[in-house]
C-alpha positions as a Markdown table, in Angstrom:
| # | Residue | x | y | z |
|---|---|---|---|---|
| 1 | Met | 14.7 | 25.5 | 3.3 |
| 2 | Leu | 11.3 | 26.0 | 4.8 |
| 3 | Leu | 10.0 | 27.2 | 1.5 |
| 4 | Ala | 11.6 | 24.3 | -0.4 |
| 5 | Leu | 13.8 | 26.7 | -2.4 |
| 6 | Ile | 16.9 | 24.7 | -1.3 |
| 7 | Thr | 17.1 | 21.1 | -0.1 |
| 8 | Pro | 19.2 | 19.9 | 2.8 |
| 9 | Thr | 22.6 | 18.4 | 1.9 |
| 10 | Ser | 22.0 | 15.8 | 4.7 |
| 11 | Gly | 19.1 | 14.9 | 6.9 |
| 12 | Arg | 15.7 | 16.1 | 6.0 |
| 13 | Ala | 13.4 | 19.2 | 6.5 |
| 14 | Ala | 9.9 | 18.4 | 7.5 |
| 15 | Leu | 6.8 | 20.0 | 9.0 |
| 16 | Cys | 5.2 | 18.2 | 11.9 |
| 17 | Ala | 1.6 | 19.1 | 12.9 |
| 18 | Gly | -1.3 | 17.2 | 14.5 |
| 19 | Gly | 0.7 | 14.0 | 14.7 |
| 20 | Arg | 1.7 | 14.1 | 11.0 |
| 21 | Thr | 5.1 | 14.7 | 9.5 |
| 22 | Glu | 5.5 | 15.8 | 5.9 |
| 23 | Asp | 8.8 | 16.5 | 4.1 |
| 24 | Ile | 9.1 | 20.1 | 3.0 |
| 25 | Ser | 8.3 | 20.3 | -0.7 |
| 26 | Pro | 7.1 | 23.0 | -3.2 |
| 27 | Ala | 3.6 | 21.7 | -2.7 |
| 28 | Leu | 3.7 | 22.7 | 1.0 |
| 29 | Arg | 4.9 | 26.3 | 0.1 |
| 30 | Ala | 1.2 | 27.4 | -0.2 |
| 31 | Asn | 1.0 | 27.1 | 3.6 |
| 32 | Phe | 3.5 | 29.9 | 4.1 |
| 33 | Thr | 3.2 | 33.6 | 3.8 |
| 34 | Tyr | 6.8 | 35.0 | 3.5 |
| 35 | Val | 7.9 | 38.5 | 4.3 |
| 36 | Pro | 11.6 | 39.0 | 3.5 |
| 37 | Gln | 14.0 | 41.7 | 4.8 |
| 38 | Gly | 14.3 | 43.3 | 1.4 |
| 39 | Asn | 11.7 | 45.4 | -0.2 |
| 40 | Thr | 9.2 | 43.5 | -2.3 |
| 41 | Leu | 6.8 | 46.2 | -3.4 |
| 42 | Leu | 5.9 | 46.4 | -7.1 |
| 43 | Ser | 5.2 | 49.4 | -9.2 |
| 44 | Gly | 1.5 | 50.4 | -9.0 |
| 45 | Thr | -0.5 | 51.5 | -6.1 |
| 46 | Ile | -0.5 | 50.6 | -2.4 |
| 47 | Arg | -3.9 | 49.0 | -3.1 |
| 48 | Ser | -2.5 | 46.8 | -5.9 |
| 49 | Asn | 0.4 | 45.7 | -3.7 |
| 50 | Leu | -2.0 | 44.8 | -0.9 |
| 51 | Gln | -4.2 | 42.8 | -3.3 |
| 52 | Leu | -1.3 | 40.6 | -4.1 |
| 53 | Gly | -1.9 | 39.1 | -0.6 |
| 54 | Asn | -5.6 | 38.8 | -1.2 |
| 55 | Pro | -7.2 | 40.0 | -4.5 |
| 56 | Asp | -10.7 | 40.0 | -2.9 |
| 57 | Ala | -9.7 | 42.1 | 0.2 |
| 58 | Thr | -12.2 | 44.9 | 0.9 |
| 59 | Asp | -11.0 | 48.4 | 1.7 |
| 60 | Ala | -11.9 | 47.8 | 5.3 |
| 61 | Glu | -9.8 | 44.6 | 5.4 |
| 62 | Met | -6.9 | 46.4 | 3.8 |
| 63 | Arg | -7.1 | 49.3 | 6.3 |
| 64 | Arg | -7.2 | 46.8 | 9.2 |
| 65 | Ala | -4.1 | 45.0 | 7.9 |
| 66 | Leu | -2.4 | 48.4 | 7.5 |
| 67 | Ser | -3.3 | 49.3 | 11.0 |
| 68 | Leu | -1.9 | 46.0 | 12.4 |
| 69 | Ala | 1.3 | 46.7 | 10.5 |
| 70 | Cys | 1.5 | 50.2 | 11.9 |
| 71 | Ala | 1.1 | 51.6 | 8.3 |
| 72 | Asp | -1.7 | 54.0 | 9.2 |
| 73 | Phe | 0.4 | 56.7 | 7.4 |
| 74 | Val | -1.2 | 55.4 | 4.2 |
| 75 | Glu | -4.5 | 57.1 | 5.2 |
| 76 | Lys | -2.7 | 60.4 | 5.3 |
| 77 | Leu | -1.4 | 60.1 | 1.8 |
| 78 | Pro | -3.3 | 62.3 | -0.7 |
| 79 | Asp | -4.6 | 59.2 | -2.6 |
| 80 | Gly | -4.8 | 56.9 | 0.4 |
| 81 | Leu | -4.9 | 53.2 | -0.8 |
| 82 | Asp | -4.6 | 54.5 | -4.4 |
| 83 | Ala | -1.4 | 56.3 | -3.7 |
| 84 | Pro | 1.3 | 55.4 | -6.3 |
| 85 | Cys | 4.1 | 53.2 | -5.3 |
| 86 | Gly | 7.2 | 52.8 | -7.5 |
| 87 | Glu | 9.2 | 49.7 | -8.1 |
| 88 | Met | 10.8 | 48.5 | -4.9 |
| 89 | Gly | 8.7 | 51.0 | -2.9 |
| 90 | Asp | 10.2 | 54.0 | -4.7 |
| 91 | Gly | 8.7 | 57.1 | -3.0 |
| 92 | Leu | 8.4 | 55.4 | 0.4 |
| 93 | Ser | 11.0 | 54.9 | 3.1 |
| 94 | Glu | 12.3 | 51.4 | 3.6 |
| 95 | Gly | 10.4 | 51.2 | 6.9 |
| 96 | Gln | 7.1 | 52.2 | 5.2 |
| 97 | Ser | 7.7 | 49.7 | 2.5 |
| 98 | Gln | 8.3 | 46.9 | 5.1 |
| 99 | Arg | 5.1 | 47.8 | 6.9 |
| 100 | Ile | 3.1 | 47.6 | 3.6 |
| 101 | Ala | 4.7 | 44.3 | 2.8 |
| 102 | Ile | 3.7 | 43.0 | 6.3 |
| 103 | Ala | 0.1 | 44.3 | 5.8 |
| 104 | Arg | 0.0 | 42.4 | 2.5 |
| 105 | Ala | 1.1 | 39.2 | 4.2 |
| 106 | Leu | -1.5 | 39.7 | 6.9 |
| 107 | Leu | -4.2 | 39.8 | 4.2 |
| 108 | Lys | -3.2 | 36.3 | 3.0 |
| 109 | Glu | -4.7 | 33.8 | 5.5 |
| 110 | Ser | -2.1 | 31.1 | 5.6 |
| 111 | Pro | -1.3 | 28.9 | 8.6 |
| 112 | Ile | 2.4 | 29.9 | 8.7 |
| 113 | Leu | 3.7 | 33.4 | 8.7 |
| 114 | Leu | 7.5 | 33.5 | 8.0 |
| 115 | Leu | 9.0 | 36.9 | 8.9 |
| 116 | Asp | 12.6 | 36.9 | 7.7 |
| 117 | Glu | 14.1 | 40.1 | 9.3 |
| 118 | Ala | 10.9 | 41.7 | 8.2 |
| 119 | Thr | 11.1 | 44.5 | 10.7 |
| 120 | Ser | 14.8 | 45.4 | 10.2 |
| 121 | Ser | 14.1 | 48.9 | 9.0 |
| 122 | Leu | 11.7 | 49.8 | 11.7 |
| 123 | Asp | 12.5 | 51.8 | 14.8 |
| 124 | Ala | 12.3 | 49.9 | 18.1 |
| 125 | Asp | 8.9 | 51.3 | 19.2 |
| 126 | Thr | 7.3 | 50.6 | 15.8 |
| 127 | Glu | 8.8 | 47.2 | 15.6 |
| 128 | Arg | 7.5 | 46.4 | 19.1 |
| 129 | Arg | 3.9 | 47.6 | 18.2 |
| 130 | Val | 3.9 | 45.7 | 14.8 |
| 131 | Leu | 5.1 | 42.4 | 16.4 |
| 132 | Gln | 2.6 | 42.8 | 19.4 |
| 133 | Asn | -0.2 | 43.4 | 16.9 |
| 134 | Ile | 0.7 | 40.3 | 14.9 |
| 135 | Ala | 1.1 | 38.1 | 17.9 |
| 136 | Ser | -2.2 | 39.3 | 19.4 |
| 137 | Glu | -4.2 | 39.0 | 16.2 |
| 138 | Phe | -2.7 | 35.9 | 14.6 |
| 139 | Gly | -0.8 | 34.1 | 17.4 |
| 140 | Gly | -3.7 | 31.7 | 18.2 |
| 141 | Arg | -4.4 | 30.5 | 14.7 |
| 142 | Thr | -1.1 | 31.0 | 12.8 |
| 143 | Thr | 2.3 | 29.7 | 13.4 |
| 144 | Ile | 4.7 | 32.7 | 13.3 |
| 145 | Ile | 8.3 | 32.0 | 12.5 |
| 146 | Phe | 10.8 | 34.8 | 13.1 |
| 147 | Val | 14.1 | 34.6 | 11.4 |
| 148 | Thr | 15.9 | 37.4 | 13.3 |
| 149 | His | 18.8 | 38.6 | 15.3 |
| 150 | Arg | 16.7 | 41.4 | 16.8 |
| 151 | Pro | 15.7 | 41.0 | 20.5 |
| 152 | Glu | 12.2 | 42.4 | 20.1 |
| 153 | Ala | 11.1 | 39.6 | 17.8 |
| 154 | Leu | 12.6 | 37.0 | 20.1 |
| 155 | Arg | 10.3 | 38.3 | 22.9 |
| 156 | His | 7.3 | 37.0 | 21.0 |
| 157 | Ala | 8.8 | 33.5 | 20.4 |
| 158 | Thr | 7.5 | 30.6 | 22.4 |
| 159 | Gln | 10.4 | 28.4 | 21.2 |
| 160 | Thr | 13.8 | 29.3 | 19.9 |
| 161 | Leu | 16.0 | 27.4 | 17.5 |
| 162 | Arg | 19.5 | 28.8 | 17.1 |
| 163 | Leu | 21.3 | 27.8 | 13.9 |
| 164 | Thr | 25.0 | 27.9 | 13.9 |
| 165 | Lys | 27.6 | 26.9 | 11.4 |
| 166 | Ala | 29.0 | 23.4 | 11.9 |
| 167 | Gly | 32.0 | 23.3 | 14.1 |
| 168 | Lys | 31.1 | 26.4 | 16.0 |
């Protein structure tokens, strides 16, 4: 609903900021960077996947984003940023793929970062470090929305909205 891919069956979905309220629409989608639970890497190189977030990103910016996403393992790969990456992250673990997808999102400077179970394949320590890095680096200038059932992500939330099925 936040990305205007579906519309509410009743009521309305809106963004409120700075005293303004705007109904959610496809036009507002550009304000979001979305990282889903599932793997979203494309066939190519790690560099080409990162450039989907920011085509003009420098190597230093890509390495910084990878570091924030705890994806420093990329530097140890024989081809580094130019290491091949198969469709859906073939050749990488799910956790590695998630961290590259998070790094890609961090390269896109949008005001709202929507993490939808984006750390589900990470071990608890890596998840903690990734979320701490994101909150420390982007928390003051970006609204971070966690869609999660994992306690670590909730620790970084300043507000919590619990959605339940009607009648429960």
